[in-house]
C-alpha positions in Angstrom: 0.0 0.0 0.0 2.9 2.4 0.8 4.6 1.6 -2.5 1.4 2.3 -4.5 1.0 5.7 -2.8 4.7 6.6 -3.4 4.3 5.6 -7.1 1.2 7.9 -7.5 2.9 10.8 -5.9 6.1 10.4 -8.0 4.0 11.1 -11.1 3.6 14.8 -10.2 6.9 15.5 -8.3 8.8 18.4 -9.6 5.7 20.1 -11.1 5.3 17.8 -14.1 2.7 18.5 -16.8 -1.0 17.7 -16.0 -2.6 14.6 -17.4 -4.1 16.8 -20.2 -3.8 20.6 -20.8 -6.3 22.6 -18.7 -7.7 19.5 -16.9 -7.7 19.6 -13.1 -6.6 16.7 -10.9 -10.0 16.8 -9.1 -12.4 15.3 -11.7 -15.9 14.4 -10.4 -16.8 12.6 -13.6 -18.2 9.1 -13.0 -18.8 9.4 -9.3 -21.7 7.4 -8.0 -22.9 6.1 -4.6 -24.5 2.9 -3.4 -25.1 1.2 0.0 -23.0 -1.8 0.8 -25.0 -4.8 1.9 -22.2 -7.2 2.9 -19.0 -5.3 3.6 -18.8 -3.4 6.9 -16.3 -0.6 7.3 -15.8 2.3 9.7 -14.1 5.7 9.3 -12.6 5.4 12.8 -10.5 2.3 12.5 -8.1 3.3 15.3 -10.8 3.3 18.0 -10.2 -0.4 18.8 -6.6 0.4 19.7 -7.7 3.0 22.2 -10.1 0.6 23.8 -7.4 -2.1 23.9 -5.1 0.4 25.6 -7.7 1.2 28.2 -8.1 -2.5 28.9 -4.4 -3.1 29.0 -3.7 -0.5 31.7 -6.6 -1.7 33.8 -8.8 1.4 33.4 -11.9 -0.5 32.3 -11.7 -3.1 35.1 -10.8 -0.3 37.6 -13.9 1.7 36.8 -16.2 -1.3 37.0 -14.7 -2.4 40.3 -14.3 0.9 42.2 -16.6 3.6 40.8 -19.8 1.9 42.0 -22.1 4.5 40.5 -24.7 2.2 39.0 -26.5 -0.4 41.3 -27.8 -2.3 38.3 -26.4 -2.8 34.9 -29.2 -2.7 32.4 -27.3 -3.5 30.3 -24.4 -1.0 30.6 -21.7 -1.0 33.2 -20.0 2.1 34.6 -17.0 1.6 32.2 -19.5 1.4 29.2 -20.8 4.8 30.0 -17.3 6.3 30.5 -15.9 4.7 27.3 -19.0 5.8 25.4 -18.4 9.5 26.0 -14.6 9.4 25.6 -14.6 7.3 22.4 -17.3 9.5 20.9 -14.8 12.4 21.1 -12.0 10.3 19.7 -14.2 9.2 16.8 -14.5 12.9 15.8 -17.7 13.7 17.8 -18.0 17.2 19.2 -21.1 17.0 21.4 -23.2 14.4 23.3 -25.7 14.3 20.4 -23.0 12.9 18.1 -23.2 9.7 20.1 -26.4 9.0 18.1 -24.2 8.7 15.0 -22.0 6.0 16.6 -25.1 4.3 18.0 -26.5 3.8 14.5 -23.2 2.8 12.9 -23.1 -1.0 12.9 -19.4 -1.1 11.8 -18.5 1.2 14.8 -20.4 -1.0 17.2 -18.6 -4.1 15.8 -15.2 -2.3 16.1 -15.7 -1.9 19.9 -17.4 -5.3 20.3 -20.7 -3.9 21.5 -24.3 -4.9 20.7 -25.3 -1.3 21.3 -24.1 1.8 23.2 -26.0 4.3 25.5 -27.8 7.1 23.6 -27.0 10.8 24.2 -29.8 11.2 26.8 -28.6 8.2 28.8 -25.0 9.5 28.6 -26.2 12.8 30.1 -28.2 11.1 32.8 -25.1 9.1 33.7 -23.1 12.3 34.3 -25.9 13.7 36.5 -25.5 10.7 38.8 -22.1 11.9 39.9 -21.5 13.7 43.3 -18.2 15.3 44.1 -16.9 12.2 46.0 -17.6 10.0 43.0 -15.8 12.3 40.6 -12.8 12.4 42.9 -12.9 8.6 43.0 -13.0 8.4 39.2 -9.9 10.6 38.9 -8.1 8.3 41.4 -9.0 5.3 39.3 -7.6 7.0 36.2 -4.4 7.9 38.1 -4.0 4.3 39.2 -3.9 3.3 35.5 -1.6 6.2 34.9 0.9 4.6 37.3 0.9 1.4 35.2 1.7 3.5 32.1 4.6 5.2 33.9 5.9 1.8 35.2 6.5 0.9 31.5 8.9 3.8 31.1 12.7 3.7 31.2 14.7 4.8 34.2 15.6 8.1 32.4 11.9 9.0 32.5 12.1 9.4 36.3 15.5 11.1 36.3 13.7 14.3 35.1 12.1 16.7 37.4 8.4 16.2 37.6 6.9 19.6 36.8 3.4 19.9 38.2 1.4 22.9 36.9 -2.0 24.4 37.7 -4.1 27.0 36.0 -7.8 28.0 35.7 -9.8 28.5 32.5 -13.2 30.1 31.9 -15.8 27.8 30.4 -18.5 30.1 29.1 -22.1 29.1 28.5 -25.1 30.8 26.9 -27.5 28.6 29.0 -29.9 30.2 31.5 -30.4 27.2 33.8 -26.9 26.0 34.6 -26.8 25.4 38.3 -24.1 27.2 40.3 -22.7 29.0 37.2 -21.6 32.5 37.9 -20.1 35.6 36.3 -16.3 35.6 35.8 -14.0 38.5 36.1 -14.5 39.5 32.5 -18.3 39.4 32.7 -18.7 36.0 31.1 -21.2 33.5 32.6 -20.1 30.0 33.2 -17.7 27.8 35.2 -14.0 28.2 36.1 -12.4 24.7 36.2 -8.9 24.2 37.7 -6.6 22.1 35.6 -3.6 20.4 37.3 -1.2 18.7 34.8 2.2 17.1 34.5 4.3 19.2 32.1 6.7 16.3 31.3 4.0 14.3 29.5 1.3 16.9 29.1 -1.1 14.6 31.1 -4.1 16.0 32.9 -3.8 14.8 36.5 -6.8 16.5 38.1 -9.7 18.7 37.0 -11.9 20.6 39.5 -15.0 22.4 38.4 -15.9 25.7 40.2 -18.4 28.5 39.7 -17.3 31.2 37.2 -16.6 33.8 39.9 -14.1 31.8 41.9 -10.4 32.8 41.8 -7.9 30.7 39.8 -5.9 29.5 42.8 -8.8 28.3 44.9 -8.3 24.7 46.0 -5.0 24.4 44.1 -2.9 23.6 47.2 -4.9 20.4 47.9 -4.6 19.2 44.3 -0.9 20.1 44.3 -0.5 17.8 47.4 -2.3 15.0 45.7 -0.3 15.4 42.5 3.0 15.3 44.6 1.9 12.0 46.2 1.0 10.6 42.8 4.3 11.5 41.2 6.3 10.1 44.1 4.4 6.9 44.1 5.0 6.7 40.4 8.8 6.9 40.9 9.8 10.5 40.3 12.6 11.5 42.7 12.4 15.3 42.2 9.3 17.4 42.0 8.8 21.0 41.1 5.6 23.1 41.3 4.9 25.9 38.8 2.3 28.5 38.5 1.6 32.2 37.7 1.2 35.0 40.2 -2.2 33.7 41.4 -0.7 30.5 42.5 2.2 31.7 44.7 0.6 29.8 47.7 2.7 31.5 50.3 0.8 29.8 53.1 2.2 26.4 51.9 5.7 27.2 50.8 7.4 26.2 54.1 5.5 22.9 54.1 6.5 22.1 50.5 10.1 23.2 51.2 10.4 20.9 54.2 9.1 18.0 52.1 11.9 18.6 49.5 9.4 19.9 46.9 10.8 22.6 44.7 8.6 25.5 43.4 8.8 28.4 40.9 5.9 30.7 41.2 5.2 34.1 39.8 4.8 36.8 42.4 2.7 40.0 42.3 4.8 43.2 41.8 3.5 45.1 44.7 5.1 48.4 45.9 7.4 46.9 48.5 8.9 44.4 46.1 9.4 47.0 43.4 11.2 49.2 46.0 13.5 46.3 46.8 14.3 45.8 43.2 14.9 49.5 42.7 17.4 49.4 45.6 19.6 46.8 43.9 22.7 48.3 42.4 22.7 48.2 38.6 26.0 46.2 38.6 24.1 43.3 40.2 21.7 43.0 37.3 22.7 40.7 34.5 21.3 40.8 30.9 18.7 38.1 30.2 19.4 36.5 26.8 16.2 34.8 25.6 17.7 32.9 22.7 21.3 32.4 21.9 22.2 33.8 18.5 22.7 31.0 16.1 25.4 31.1 13.5 25.2 29.4 10.1 28.5 28.7 8.4 28.3 28.9 4.7 24.5 28.7 4.8 22.4 31.1 2.8 19.6 32.4 5.1 16.3 33.8 4.0 15.6 37.5 4.0 13.3 38.6 6.8 9.7 39.3 5.7 8.4 42.8 6.3 6.6 43.4 9.5 3.0 44.1 8.3 1.6 44.9 11.8 4.4 47.3 12.6 3.9 49.2 9.4 0.2 49.7 10.0 0.7 50.7 13.7 3.3 53.4 12.7 1.2 54.6 9.7 -1.9 55.1 11.7 -0.2 56.6 14.8 -1.2 53.9 17.2 0.7 53.5 20.5 3.4 50.9 20.2 5.2 49.4 23.1 8.6 47.6 22.4 11.0 45.7 24.6 14.3 47.5 24.6 16.3 45.5 27.2 15.7 43.1 30.1 17.9 41.9 32.9 17.7 39.9 36.1 18.8 40.1 39.7 17.9 38.3 42.9 17.5 39.0 46.6 16.2 37.1 49.6 12.6 37.7 50.5 10.4 36.3 53.3 6.6 36.4 52.7 4.5 37.1 55.7 3.2 33.6 56.4 6.6 32.0 55.9 9.2 31.2 58.6 12.2 31.6 56.3 13.3 33.7 53.3 13.4 32.4 49.8 15.0 33.5 46.5 13.2 36.3 44.8 14.1 36.8 41.2 13.5 40.3 39.8 13.1 40.6 36.0 13.5 44.2 34.9 12.2 45.2 31.5 12.9 48.5 29.7 9.9 49.2 27.4 9.7 52.1 24.9 6.5 53.7 24.0 6.2 55.2 20.4 3.5 56.8 18.4 4.2 57.0 14.7 7.8 58.1 14.5 7.8 59.8 17.9 9.4 58.3 21.0 7.0 59.2 23.9 8.5 57.5 26.9 10.7 54.7 28.3 9.1 52.7 31.1 10.7 50.2 33.5 8.5 47.3 34.6 9.3 44.5 37.1 8.2 40.9 37.2 9.0 38.7 40.1 9.4 34.9 40.7 9.9 33.1 44.0 11.7 29.8 44.3 13.4 27.6 46.8 15.7 25.9 44.2 19.3 26.8 44.8 20.6 25.0 41.7 19.0 27.3 39.2 20.6 30.5 38.0 18.3 33.6 38.0 18.1 33.3 34.2 17.0 29.7 34.5 14.3 30.6 37.0 12.8 33.0 34.6 12.9 30.5 31.7 11.4 27.8 34.0 8.6 30.2 34.9 8.0 31.0 31.2 7.8 27.4 30.3 4.7 27.1 32.4 3.0 29.1 29.6 3.0 25.8 27.7 0.1 24.7 29.9 -2.1 27.2 28.1 -1.5 25.1 25.0 -2.7 22.0 26.9 -5.8 23.9 28.0 -6.4 24.8 24.4 -6.1 21.2 23.4 -8.6 20.2 26.1 -11.0 22.7 24.5 -10.3 21.2 21.1 -11.1 17.8 22.5 -14.4 19.1 23.9 -13.4 18.4 27.5 -13.7 22.0 28.8 -17.3 22.5 27.9 -20.5 22.6 30.0 -23.2 20.6 28.1 -25.2 19.6 31.2 -27.3 21.5 33.8 -25.4 21.1 37.1 -21.9 21.9 38.3 -21.1 18.3 39.3 -22.5 16.8 36.1 -20.4 19.2 34.0 -17.4 18.4 36.2 -17.9 14.6 35.6 -18.2 15.3 31.9 -15.0 17.3 31.9 -13.1 14.4 33.6 -14.5 11.7 31.4 -14.0 13.8 28.2 -10.4 14.6 29.2 -9.8 10.8 28.9 -9.7 11.2 25.2 -6.6 13.4 25.5 -5.2 11.1 28.2 -5.5 8.0 26.0 -3.6 9.9 23.3 -0.7 10.6 25.6 -0.7 7.1 27.0 -0.6 5.7 23.4 2.6 7.6 22.8 4.1 6.6 26.2 3.3 2.9 25.7 5.1 2.7 22.4 8.2 0.5 22.8 11.8 1.6 22.1 14.2 -1.0 20.7 17.9 -0.8 21.3 18.7 -1.0 17.7 16.5 2.0 16.7 16.5 3.8 20.0 17.0 7.3 18.7 14.3 7.1 16.0 11.8 5.4 18.2 12.3 8.0 21.0 11.9 10.8 18.4 8.6 9.3 17.2 7.3 8.9 20.7 8.0 12.6 21.4 6.4 13.7 18.1 3.2 11.8 18.8 3.1 13.1 22.4 3.4 16.7 21.0 0.7 16.2 18.3 -2.4 18.3 18.5 -5.5 16.3 19.2 -7.0 16.9 15.8 -3.8 15.8 14.1 -3.7 12.6 16.2 -7.2 11.8 15.1 -6.4 12.2 11.4 -3.2 10.2 11.7 -4.2 7.3 14.0 -8.0 7.2 14.7 -9.9 8.4 11.6 -8.4 5.6 9.4 -10.9 3.6 7.3 -11.0 0.0 8.3 -13.1 -3.1 7.5 -14.4 -4.9 10.5 -14.3 -8.7 10.4 -14.9 -11.5 12.8 -12.8 -14.6 12.5 -13.0 -17.2 15.3 -12.5 -15.2 18.5 -10.7 -12.4 16.8 -12.2 -9.0 16.0 -10.1 -8.0 13.0 -9.7 -4.3 11.9 -8.4 -4.4 8.3 -6.9 -1.1 7.5 -8.1 0.2 4.1 -5.9 3.3 3.8 -2.2 4.1 4.2 -0.9 6.5 6.8 2.9 7.2 7.3 2.3 6.6 11.0 1.1 3.1 10.7 4.5 1.5 11.6 4.3 3.4 14.9 0.7 2.4 15.3 1.3 -1.3 14.8 4.5 -1.3 16.9 2.5 0.1 19.8 -0.3 -2.4 19.3 2.3 -5.2 19.5 3.4 -3.8 22.8 -0.2 -3.9 24.1 
């Protein structure tokens, strides 16, 4: 199959002439449709692999044994309901109503070995059965399976510092009857879930739903503690907490420091800190180099493209702020609730303000970061804090998955839906982590694992899940016969062999 695709692509490489002058490649002539009566095929041939993965790591059995949400199974178990919602999103669904498409797709049902699946209304009713303690129990079940995935990793996986991050995200809604929704700081109605994640693998460890008016850091310390215990039980030797200024958590710094937990938090630039930073001699500040200049020997580089935005801003006389210079210094600082001082890193930025061709002013701004890590240089502390911004990309991916939405009418029901829907992203990350690495091809296999882990969710679906496949039963086997070539299929089958 790969050779046939390569041969077809070779026909047009190098801009060769079309098949006939003026004739486009897309030719609808002769297209017709008919309904197959014997052959069954599905557009989401990779779904079976995700279900196989969930079974391999004990997630399905764990949900049925420990969740205990349903007293009677008529006919669905707890894991059936959870799998139904997560796999709907992995099959390209966007909302609960899209489950009806899977429910009426015989090939999809056969691909997951089901006679039938819950309809959208039943899926919503299942989420409404959850209370807060049941949701917490579900997250613990998922994390138990996560430990099994981590146990399959090499020793170098645990040599890295486990970076635990937390952030809040507004989930807006146009509904009028969403219980416990509230107005956020920007006037938007909805909820304000807290997302706690592991930066190393981009896995979501915990999600906590809250009314829209709650501050970002509310409840974060308790989830930080649970994430610390999880990472230590998994095998990580060093742990670091990261968060923006809202998550400085000064009431807990001493406790984490005593437990040998590192932290790098942003800190509000209030008047006292700015005064301390101003009191530091200029000789103690060191220039912060964001990116080392790269040199290319005997390599012809492209000319820079003109800055369209800058030209429009200057032409129309808008106010433009530009970074002129930035440097860093540090000094000891003891927050009020703490019993000891910690390192306070001051980042000083010189910013020019221009309007048209006129320089109006030059302003100095300060940003602060507090840490207990004595091994990091001040420049490294700033970069470490800036890397936390990558969690915003994770939050964006959860929104692309459909996990950070509020389709139901109560806070707990939407919380349960967020946790279950985030499983779609979690299974993607686990699929990358479970891929084996052979000694002979170690470098290539590790690069492929990292590339799949970095993939956006939609890209992953196109490359691994939304692959046409014929569904066949042979003896006790449920065969998914792939009907289309993807360059990632060697990775796909290698991971399946490991499962």
